[in-house]
mmCIF file of the C-alpha atoms, coordinates in Angstrom:
data_MODEL
# 
_entry.id   MODEL 
# 
loop_
_atom_site.group_PDB 
_atom_site.id 
_atom_site.type_symbol 
_atom_site.label_atom_id 
_atom_site.label_alt_id 
_atom_site.label_comp_id 
_atom_site.label_asym_id 
_atom_site.label_entity_id 
_atom_site.label_seq_id 
_atom_site.pdbx_PDB_ins_code 
_atom_site.Cartn_x 
_atom_site.Cartn_y 
_atom_site.Cartn_z 
_atom_site.occupancy 
_atom_site.B_iso_or_equiv 
_atom_site.pdbx_formal_charge 
_atom_site.auth_seq_id 
_atom_site.auth_comp_id 
_atom_site.auth_asym_id 
_atom_site.auth_atom_id 
_atom_site.pdbx_PDB_model_num 
ATOM 1  C CA . MET A 1 1  ? 4.922   92.053 70.779 1.00 0.00 ? 1  MET A CA 1 
ATOM 2  C CA . ALA A 1 2  ? 5.690   88.363 70.617 1.00 0.00 ? 2  ALA A CA 1 
ATOM 3  C CA . VAL A 1 3  ? 5.673   86.380 73.865 1.00 0.00 ? 3  VAL A CA 1 
ATOM 4  C CA . GLU A 1 4  ? 7.500   83.058 74.041 1.00 0.00 ? 4  GLU A CA 1 
ATOM 5  C CA . VAL A 1 5  ? 7.165   80.882 77.147 1.00 0.00 ? 5  VAL A CA 1 
ATOM 6  C CA . GLN A 1 6  ? 9.587   78.021 77.821 1.00 0.00 ? 6  GLN A CA 1 
ATOM 7  C CA . LYS A 1 7  ? 9.237   75.599 80.710 1.00 0.00 ? 7  LYS A CA 1 
ATOM 8  C CA . ILE A 1 8  ? 12.316  75.322 82.935 1.00 0.00 ? 8  ILE A CA 1 
ATOM 9  C CA . ASP A 1 9  ? 10.738  72.975 85.480 1.00 0.00 ? 9  ASP A CA 1 
ATOM 10 C CA . GLU A 1 10 ? 7.249   72.235 86.838 1.00 0.00 ? 10 GLU A CA 1 
ATOM 11 C CA . ASN A 1 11 ? 6.873   75.694 88.413 1.00 0.00 ? 11 ASN A CA 1 
ATOM 12 C CA . THR A 1 12 ? 9.408   77.901 86.618 1.00 0.00 ? 12 THR A CA 1 
ATOM 13 C CA . PHE A 1 13 ? 9.227   79.456 83.177 1.00 0.00 ? 13 PHE A CA 1 
ATOM 14 C CA . SER A 1 14 ? 11.482  81.581 81.013 1.00 0.00 ? 14 SER A CA 1 
ATOM 15 C CA . VAL A 1 15 ? 9.597   84.258 79.092 1.00 0.00 ? 15 VAL A CA 1 
ATOM 16 C CA . THR A 1 16 ? 11.035  86.210 76.165 1.00 0.00 ? 16 THR A CA 1 
ATOM 17 C CA . VAL A 1 17 ? 9.159   89.275 74.978 1.00 0.00 ? 17 VAL A CA 1 
ATOM 18 C CA . SER A 1 18 ? 10.260  90.458 71.545 1.00 0.00 ? 18 SER A CA 1 
ATOM 19 C CA . GLY A 1 19 ? 9.494   93.979 70.452 1.00 0.00 ? 19 GLY A CA 1 
ATOM 20 C CA . ALA A 1 20 ? 11.433  97.188 69.926 1.00 0.00 ? 20 ALA A CA 1 
ATOM 21 C CA . ARG A 1 21 ? 13.533  95.862 72.817 1.00 0.00 ? 21 ARG A CA 1 
ATOM 22 C CA . THR A 1 22 ? 13.662  92.182 73.688 1.00 0.00 ? 22 THR A CA 1 
ATOM 23 C CA . THR A 1 23 ? 13.367  91.332 77.378 1.00 0.00 ? 23 THR A CA 1 
ATOM 24 C CA . LYS A 1 24 ? 13.733  88.074 79.298 1.00 0.00 ? 24 LYS A CA 1 
ATOM 25 C CA . HIS A 1 25 ? 11.864  87.163 82.451 1.00 0.00 ? 25 HIS A CA 1 
ATOM 26 C CA . LYS A 1 26 ? 11.830  84.266 84.912 1.00 0.00 ? 26 LYS A CA 1 
ATOM 27 C CA . VAL A 1 27 ? 8.398   83.497 86.341 1.00 0.00 ? 27 VAL A CA 1 
ATOM 28 C CA . THR A 1 28 ? 7.310   81.001 88.978 1.00 0.00 ? 28 THR A CA 1 
ATOM 29 C CA . VAL A 1 29 ? 3.788   79.595 89.374 1.00 0.00 ? 29 VAL A CA 1 
ATOM 30 C CA . SER A 1 30 ? 2.769   77.353 92.261 1.00 0.00 ? 30 SER A CA 1 
ATOM 31 C CA . ASP A 1 31 ? 0.339   74.497 91.729 1.00 0.00 ? 31 ASP A CA 1 
ATOM 32 C CA . GLU A 1 32 ? -2.092  76.163 94.157 1.00 0.00 ? 32 GLU A CA 1 
ATOM 33 C CA . TYR A 1 33 ? -2.072  79.497 92.324 1.00 0.00 ? 33 TYR A CA 1 
ATOM 34 C CA . HIS A 1 34 ? -2.413  77.787 88.946 1.00 0.00 ? 34 HIS A CA 1 
ATOM 35 C CA . GLN A 1 35 ? -5.436  75.882 90.265 1.00 0.00 ? 35 GLN A CA 1 
ATOM 36 C CA . LYS A 1 36 ? -6.918  79.044 91.799 1.00 0.00 ? 36 LYS A CA 1 
ATOM 37 C CA . LEU A 1 37 ? -6.805  80.970 88.520 1.00 0.00 ? 37 LEU A CA 1 
ATOM 38 C CA . THR A 1 38 ? -7.552  78.245 85.980 1.00 0.00 ? 38 THR A CA 1 
ATOM 39 C CA . GLY A 1 39 ? -9.205  75.396 87.846 1.00 0.00 ? 39 GLY A CA 1 
ATOM 40 C CA . GLY A 1 40 ? -6.727  73.207 85.966 1.00 0.00 ? 40 GLY A CA 1 
ATOM 41 C CA . ARG A 1 41 ? -8.448  73.967 82.644 1.00 0.00 ? 41 ARG A CA 1 
ATOM 42 C CA . GLU A 1 42 ? -5.249  75.202 81.003 1.00 0.00 ? 42 GLU A CA 1 
ATOM 43 C CA . SER A 1 43 ? -1.520  74.602 81.307 1.00 0.00 ? 43 SER A CA 1 
ATOM 44 C CA . LYS A 1 44 ? 0.782   76.725 83.392 1.00 0.00 ? 44 LYS A CA 1 
ATOM 45 C CA . GLU A 1 45 ? 2.506   77.798 80.176 1.00 0.00 ? 45 GLU A CA 1 
ATOM 46 C CA . LYS A 1 46 ? -0.794  79.147 78.820 1.00 0.00 ? 46 LYS A CA 1 
ATOM 47 C CA . LEU A 1 47 ? -1.476  80.937 82.127 1.00 0.00 ? 47 LEU A CA 1 
ATOM 48 C CA . VAL A 1 48 ? 1.954   82.591 81.994 1.00 0.00 ? 48 VAL A CA 1 
ATOM 49 C CA . LYS A 1 49 ? 1.389   83.619 78.364 1.00 0.00 ? 49 LYS A CA 1 
ATOM 50 C CA . ARG A 1 50 ? -2.026  85.129 79.151 1.00 0.00 ? 50 ARG A CA 1 
ATOM 51 C CA . SER A 1 51 ? -0.540  86.880 82.189 1.00 0.00 ? 51 SER A CA 1 
ATOM 52 C CA . PHE A 1 52 ? 2.102   88.519 79.987 1.00 0.00 ? 52 PHE A CA 1 
ATOM 53 C CA . ASP A 1 53 ? -0.564  89.522 77.476 1.00 0.00 ? 53 ASP A CA 1 
ATOM 54 C CA . PHE A 1 54 ? -2.395  91.149 80.398 1.00 0.00 ? 54 PHE A CA 1 
ATOM 55 C CA . LEU A 1 55 ? 0.748   92.978 81.512 1.00 0.00 ? 55 LEU A CA 1 
ATOM 56 C CA . LEU A 1 56 ? 1.650   94.147 78.008 1.00 0.00 ? 56 LEU A CA 1 
ATOM 57 C CA . GLU A 1 57 ? -1.778  95.774 77.650 1.00 0.00 ? 57 GLU A CA 1 
ATOM 58 C CA . ARG A 1 58 ? -0.847  97.934 80.654 1.00 0.00 ? 58 ARG A CA 1 
ATOM 59 C CA . GLU A 1 59 ? 2.900   98.563 80.462 1.00 0.00 ? 59 GLU A CA 1 
ATOM 60 C CA . PRO A 1 60 ? 5.901   98.165 78.145 1.00 0.00 ? 60 PRO A CA 1 
ATOM 61 C CA . ASN A 1 61 ? 7.910   94.949 78.367 1.00 0.00 ? 61 ASN A CA 1 
ATOM 62 C CA . THR A 1 62 ? 10.865  96.948 79.694 1.00 0.00 ? 62 THR A CA 1 
ATOM 63 C CA . SER A 1 63 ? 8.798   97.763 82.821 1.00 0.00 ? 63 SER A CA 1 
ATOM 64 C CA . ILE A 1 64 ? 8.016   94.135 83.657 1.00 0.00 ? 64 ILE A CA 1 
ATOM 65 C CA . LEU A 1 65 ? 10.110  92.676 86.481 1.00 0.00 ? 65 LEU A CA 1 
ATOM 66 C CA . GLY A 1 66 ? 12.952  90.396 85.445 1.00 0.00 ? 66 GLY A CA 1 
ATOM 67 C CA . ALA A 1 67 ? 11.965  87.670 87.902 1.00 0.00 ? 67 ALA A CA 1 
ATOM 68 C CA . PHE A 1 68 ? 8.768   87.273 89.890 1.00 0.00 ? 68 PHE A CA 1 
ATOM 69 C CA . ASP A 1 69 ? 6.166   84.899 91.274 1.00 0.00 ? 69 ASP A CA 1 
ATOM 70 C CA . LEU A 1 70 ? 2.896   85.209 89.331 1.00 0.00 ? 70 LEU A CA 1 
ATOM 71 C CA . PRO A 1 71 ? 0.771   86.464 92.294 1.00 0.00 ? 71 PRO A CA 1 
ATOM 72 C CA . VAL A 1 72 ? 2.941   89.620 92.377 1.00 0.00 ? 72 VAL A CA 1 
ATOM 73 C CA . ILE A 1 73 ? 1.001   90.922 89.368 1.00 0.00 ? 73 ILE A CA 1 
ATOM 74 C CA . GLY A 1 74 ? -2.073  91.385 91.577 1.00 0.00 ? 74 GLY A CA 1 
ATOM 75 C CA . ARG A 1 75 ? -0.157  93.773 93.840 1.00 0.00 ? 75 ARG A CA 1 
ATOM 76 C CA . TYR A 1 76 ? 0.346   96.149 90.920 1.00 0.00 ? 76 TYR A CA 1 
ATOM 77 C CA . PHE A 1 77 ? -2.914  95.443 89.085 1.00 0.00 ? 77 PHE A CA 1 
ATOM 78 C CA . PRO A 1 78 ? -5.770  94.499 91.464 1.00 0.00 ? 78 PRO A CA 1 
ATOM 79 C CA . GLU A 1 79 ? -7.982  93.451 88.526 1.00 0.00 ? 79 GLU A CA 1 
ATOM 80 C CA . TYR A 1 80 ? -5.472  90.787 87.411 1.00 0.00 ? 80 TYR A CA 1 
ATOM 81 C CA . GLU A 1 81 ? -7.004  87.681 89.009 1.00 0.00 ? 81 GLU A CA 1 
ATOM 82 C CA . ASN A 1 82 ? -10.584 88.492 87.950 1.00 0.00 ? 82 ASN A CA 1 
ATOM 83 C CA . THR A 1 83 ? -9.461  89.290 84.409 1.00 0.00 ? 83 THR A CA 1 
ATOM 84 C CA . ILE A 1 84 ? -7.466  86.061 84.069 1.00 0.00 ? 84 ILE A CA 1 
ATOM 85 C CA . ARG A 1 85 ? -10.298 83.944 85.503 1.00 0.00 ? 85 ARG A CA 1 
ATOM 86 C CA . ALA A 1 86 ? -12.838 85.417 83.026 1.00 0.00 ? 86 ALA A CA 1 
# 
């Protein structure tokens, strides 16, 4: 699957996942959450991309919510934050 992340504004990103079925997603990331997960060592775009890679290892793109705030992933996958920080 190919994951393309496009910045809409400072905290909002459009994500297109191309595969057997192409899906589009709108994701928001606060400055605080970005800092918490990356310590500022990578861009928000890279964090969103890695987060989608994480999700796609666990579910098909058609199961990923159409719009969500990045911390929502941790509600479904408790290991998310530790995995992304590693």
